[in-house]
C-alpha positions in Angstrom: -28.9 168.8 -137.8 -29.5 165.3 -138.9 -26.1 164.4 -137.7 -26.9 165.8 -134.3 -30.1 163.8 -134.1 -28.3 160.7 -135.0 -25.7 161.2 -132.3 -28.5 161.9 -129.7 -30.3 158.8 -130.8 -27.2 156.7 -130.6 -26.4 158.0 -127.1 -29.9 157.1 -126.0 -29.6 153.6 -127.4 -26.2 153.1 -125.6 -27.7 154.4 -122.4 -30.6 151.9 -122.7 -28.3 149.0 -123.4 -26.2 149.9 -120.3 -29.3 150.0 -118.2 -30.5 146.7 -119.4 -27.0 145.2 -118.7 -27.1 146.5 -115.1 -30.6 145.1 -114.7 -29.6 141.7 -116.0 -26.5 141.7 -113.7 -28.7 142.4 -110.7 -31.2 139.7 -111.7 -28.3 137.2 -112.1 -26.8 138.2 -108.7 -30.2 137.7 -107.0 -30.6 134.3 -108.6 -27.2 133.2 -107.4 -27.8 134.5 -103.9 -31.2 132.6 -103.9 -29.9 129.3 -105.1 -26.6 129.1 -103.2 -27.0 127.8 -99.5 -26.7 130.3 -96.8 -23.6 128.4 -95.5 -21.7 129.6 -98.7 -22.5 133.3 -98.3 -20.2 135.2 -96.0 -21.8 137.3 -93.4 -25.2 135.5 -93.7 -27.4 135.3 -90.6 -28.2 131.6 -91.3 -26.1 128.6 -90.6 -22.4 128.9 -89.9 -19.9 129.3 -92.7 -18.6 126.1 -94.4 -15.1 127.1 -93.5 -16.1 127.0 -89.8 -18.1 123.7 -89.9 -16.5 120.4 -89.0 -17.4 118.5 -92.1 -16.2 114.9 -91.8 -13.8 113.7 -94.6 -15.2 110.8 -96.7 -12.0 108.8 -96.3 -10.4 107.2 -93.4 -7.5 109.0 -91.8 -4.3 107.6 -90.4 -2.2 108.9 -87.5 0.1 107.7 -84.7 -0.9 107.6 -81.1 1.8 106.5 -78.6 3.8 104.8 -81.4 0.7 102.9 -82.5 -1.0 103.2 -85.9 -4.5 104.6 -85.7 -7.1 104.8 -88.4 -10.3 107.0 -87.9 -13.2 106.2 -90.0 -15.7 108.2 -88.0 -19.1 109.3 -89.3 -18.5 108.1 -92.9 -21.8 106.4 -93.4 -20.0 103.0 -93.7 -22.2 99.9 -93.9 -19.3 97.5 -93.4 -15.8 97.5 -92.1 -13.4 98.6 -94.9 -11.3 95.7 -96.1 -8.6 97.9 -97.8 -7.1 99.5 -94.6 -3.5 98.8 -93.7 -3.2 95.4 -92.2 -0.8 96.5 -89.3 -3.2 99.0 -87.8 -3.5 98.8 -84.0 -6.3 101.3 -83.3 -9.5 101.4 -85.4 -12.2 103.9 -84.7 -15.3 103.1 -86.9 -17.8 104.8 -84.6 -21.0 106.7 -85.7 -21.6 104.6 -88.9 -24.3 102.2 -90.2 -22.5 98.9 -89.9 -25.2 96.2 -89.4 -23.3 93.0 -89.3 -19.9 91.8 -88.3 -19.0 88.6 -90.2 -16.1 86.2 -89.4 -14.1 88.0 -92.1 -15.0 91.7 -91.2 -12.0 92.2 -88.9 -9.9 89.1 -90.0 -7.2 91.2 -91.9 -6.4 93.3 -88.8 -4.8 90.9 -86.5 -2.7 93.5 -84.6 -5.7 95.5 -83.4 -5.5 96.5 -79.6 -8.1 99.1 -79.6 -11.5 98.8 -81.5 -14.3 101.3 -81.4 -17.6 100.4 -83.1 -19.9 102.5 -80.9 -23.0 104.1 -82.3 -23.6 101.7 -85.2 -26.5 99.2 -85.9 -25.0 95.9 -85.1 -27.9 93.5 -85.4 -25.8 90.4 -86.1 -22.3 89.5 -84.9 -21.1 86.1 -86.1 -19.4 83.8 -83.6 -16.0 84.1 -85.0 -16.0 87.9 -85.6 -13.4 88.6 -83.0 -11.4 85.3 -83.1 -8.4 86.8 -85.0 -8.0 89.7 -82.7 -5.7 87.9 -80.3 -4.1 91.3 -79.2 -7.3 93.1 -78.6 -7.2 95.1 -75.2 -10.2 97.5 -75.4 -13.5 97.0 -77.3 -16.4 99.6 -77.4 -19.7 98.4 -78.7 -21.7 101.2 -76.9 -25.0 102.3 -78.5 -24.9 99.7 -81.2 -28.2 98.0 -80.7 -26.5 94.7 -79.7 -28.8 92.0 -78.2 -26.2 89.2 -78.4 -22.4 88.7 -78.3 -20.1 85.8 -79.4 -19.3 83.4 -76.6 -15.7 83.6 -77.6 -15.3 87.3 -77.0 -14.4 86.9 -73.4 -11.8 84.4 -74.2 -9.4 86.7 -75.9 -6.1 86.6 -74.1 -5.5 90.3 -73.6 -9.0 91.8 -73.4 -9.2 94.0 -70.3 -11.9 96.7 -71.1 -15.3 96.3 -72.6 -17.9 99.0 -73.1 -21.4 97.8 -73.8 -23.4 100.9 -72.8 -26.9 101.4 -74.1 -27.6 98.1 -75.9 -30.3 95.4 -75.5 -28.3 92.8 -73.6 -30.2 90.5 -71.2 -29.3 88.0 -68.4 -29.3 85.1 -70.8 -26.1 86.3 -72.5 -24.0 85.7 -69.3 -25.4 82.5 -68.0 -23.1 80.3 -70.0 -20.3 82.7 -70.6 -16.9 81.3 -69.8 -14.5 84.3 -69.2 -10.8 83.6 -69.6 -9.9 87.2 -70.6 -8.0 89.4 -67.9 -11.1 91.6 -67.7 -10.8 94.5 -65.3 -13.5 97.0 -66.6 -17.0 96.1 -67.7 -19.5 98.8 -68.7 -23.1 97.4 -68.9 -25.2 100.3 -68.1 -28.5 101.0 -69.8 -29.2 97.5 -70.9 -32.0 95.0 -70.0 -30.3 93.2 -67.0 -32.4 91.9 -64.1 -29.6 90.9 -62.0 -25.8 91.1 -61.6 -24.2 89.2 -64.6 -23.4 85.6 -63.7 -20.1 85.1 -65.5 -18.3 82.6 -63.2 -15.1 83.6 -61.3 -13.7 87.0 -62.5 -10.6 87.4 -60.4 -9.4 90.5 -62.4 -12.6 92.6 -62.5 -12.2 95.8 -60.6 -14.8 98.1 -62.1 -18.4 97.0 -62.9 -21.1 99.4 -64.1 -24.6 98.0 -64.3 -26.5 101.3 -63.7 -29.8 102.0 -65.5 -30.9 98.4 -65.7 -33.8 96.5 -64.2 -32.0 94.9 -61.4 -34.4 94.4 -58.4 -32.1 92.8 -55.8 -28.5 92.2 -55.1 -26.7 90.0 -52.6 -23.2 89.3 -51.6 -23.5 86.0 -53.3 -23.8 87.9 -56.7 -20.6 89.8 -56.0 -18.6 86.9 -54.6 -17.2 85.8 -58.0 -15.6 89.2 -58.3 -13.0 88.8 -55.6 -10.9 91.9 -56.5 -13.8 94.2 -57.3 -13.2 97.9 -56.3 -16.0 100.0 -57.8 -19.6 98.9 -58.3 -22.2 101.2 -60.0 -25.8 100.2 -59.3 -27.3 103.7 -59.8 -30.9 103.9 -61.2 -31.9 100.4 -60.6 -35.2 99.4 -58.8 -33.2 97.6 -56.0 -35.2 96.6 -52.9 -34.0 94.8 -49.7 -36.0 92.6 -47.4 -35.7 94.4 -44.1 -36.9 91.4 -42.1 -33.9 89.3 -43.4 -31.4 92.1 -42.9 -30.5 92.0 -46.6 -29.3 95.6 -46.7 -27.1 95.3 -43.7 -25.6 92.0 -45.0 -24.9 93.6 -48.4 -23.2 96.6 -46.8 -21.2 94.3 -44.5 -19.8 92.6 -47.7 -19.0 95.8 -49.3 -17.2 97.0 -46.2 -15.3 93.8 -45.7 -14.1 93.7 -49.3 -13.5 97.5 -49.5 -15.9 97.9 -52.5 -17.0 101.4 -53.4 -20.6 101.3 -54.4 -22.9 103.8 -56.1 -25.4 104.7 -54.6 -24.8 104.2 -50.9 -27.6 102.1 -49.4 -29.1 103.3 -46.2 -30.0 100.5 -43.8 -31.4 102.4 -40.9 -34.7 100.5 -40.8 -32.8 97.2 -40.4 -30.5 98.6 -37.7 -33.6 99.7 -35.8 -35.0 96.2 -36.2 -32.0 94.9 -34.5 -29.8 93.7 -37.4 -26.1 93.2 -36.5 -23.6 95.6 -37.9 -21.4 92.6 -38.7 -23.4 90.0 -40.6 -22.6 86.4 -41.3 -22.5 85.2 -44.9 -23.9 82.1 -46.4 -21.6 79.1 -47.1 -22.3 79.3 -50.8 -21.2 83.0 -50.8 -17.9 82.1 -49.1 -17.4 79.2 -51.4 -17.7 81.5 -54.5 -15.4 83.9 -53.1 -12.8 81.4 -52.3 -13.1 79.8 -55.7 -12.4 83.2 -57.2 -9.3 83.5 -55.0 -8.2 80.1 -56.1 -8.5 81.0 -59.7 -6.6 84.2 -59.0 -3.8 82.3 -57.2 -3.6 79.9 -60.1 -3.3 82.7 -62.6 -0.5 84.3 -60.5 1.3 81.0 -60.2 0.9 80.4 -64.0 2.2 83.9 -64.6 5.2 83.4 -62.3 5.9 80.0 -64.0 5.7 81.6 -67.3 8.0 84.4 -66.3 10.4 81.8 -64.9 10.4 79.8 -68.1 11.0 83.0 -70.0 13.9 83.9 -67.8 15.4 80.4 -68.1 14.9 80.5 -71.9 16.6 84.0 -72.0 19.5 82.6 -69.9 19.8 79.6 -72.1 19.7 81.8 -75.2 22.3 84.1 -73.7 24.5 81.1 -72.8 24.2 79.7 -76.3 25.1 83.1 -77.8 28.1 83.4 -75.6 29.2 79.9 -76.4 28.8 80.6 -80.1 30.8 83.8 -79.8 33.5 82.0 -77.8 33.8 79.2 -80.3 33.8 81.8 -83.0 36.7 83.6 -81.4 38.6 80.4 -80.8 38.1 79.6 -84.5 39.3 83.0 -85.6 42.3 82.7 -83.4 43.2 79.2 -84.7 42.7 80.5 -88.1 45.2 83.3 -87.5 47.7 80.9 -85.9 47.4 78.6 -88.9 47.9 81.5 -91.2 50.9 82.8 -89.3 52.5 79.2 -89.2 52.0 78.9 -92.9 53.7 82.3 -93.4 56.6 81.3 -91.2 57.0 78.0 -93.1 56.9 79.9 -96.3 59.6 82.4 -95.1 61.7 79.5 -93.8 61.4 77.8 -97.1 62.4 80.9 -99.0 65.3 81.5 -96.6 66.5 77.9 -97.2 66.3 78.2 -101.0 68.1 81.5 -100.8 70.9 79.9 -98.7 71.1 76.9 -101.1 71.4 79.3 -104.1 74.1 81.4 -102.4 76.0 78.2 -101.6 75.9 77.0 -105.2 77.0 80.4 -106.4 80.0 80.4 -104.1 81.0 76.9 -105.2 80.8 78.0 -108.9 83.0 81.1 -108.1 85.6 78.9 -106.3 85.8 76.5 -109.2 
């Protein structure tokens, strides 16, 4: 009887222990579920699963794009350009970071850069020599970076052709003393603080200019004359007004038509036509002079390029002639060397034959005696 009671008591104790274990397990599971983020719990109705999110890597990633070495350092929270990247990179994407300053040494190690994307940063200071070492740079993107100034030497890079400066704080003062020597054909300046078309001197290679969403109040053919090869002009969302009494709208449209420039938006000059403005307007002498100056610069560049190509062709021909001459002299030298070797071999054989004959003659004399 006592044994039966003991067994019953032990069973009850064991049952109590098991129940407490289960309760503790449930409490622990609830604690884990409460403390672990929803993103880690499969099937939760909260944020997406971690495995489905595009979480950026904290290191720069290398790849190849059209045989060029690219490094992507996007959205890494960088406060400066990394100095430990491969020195032979040609494409650098450091967009969506916190870079506040570009010093003269920030990009100095990467002399082969052709494409540079620094958009969506906080570039409050760019030193004058920040881009000087990028002599092969072709495309630069500084959009949405808070820039209010740019180095004057930027537009002197020999291969720079596309510049994106969208959504910054640039004003007319930046372009007043800018000397452009780069073969620039695309310039994006929308959403800045410009009050007029940029005055950058003759730009004979510029084909696409976007100055939309600025503060430009007026535009004339004289403003566009320095861009003698312009094909597309975007003036959207600017407070542009024309003086109807001076036929400004019709004069502007006449310039666009004559130069085959596609403009956005299209300006309606109905009021001026009703006032009697001519469909074919005359342009001011200063406008024509600016346009012809641009054409002269373009012609000079074409002639310079032709002369350069001619000199390259001449240098190639001279180099090819020298190579051929060297190969010819080398072949003659080898042939003379073979002839000398053959002559020496013949002389050696003749000498051996003469010695053999002399020996035979001596032997015959000894046998006769």
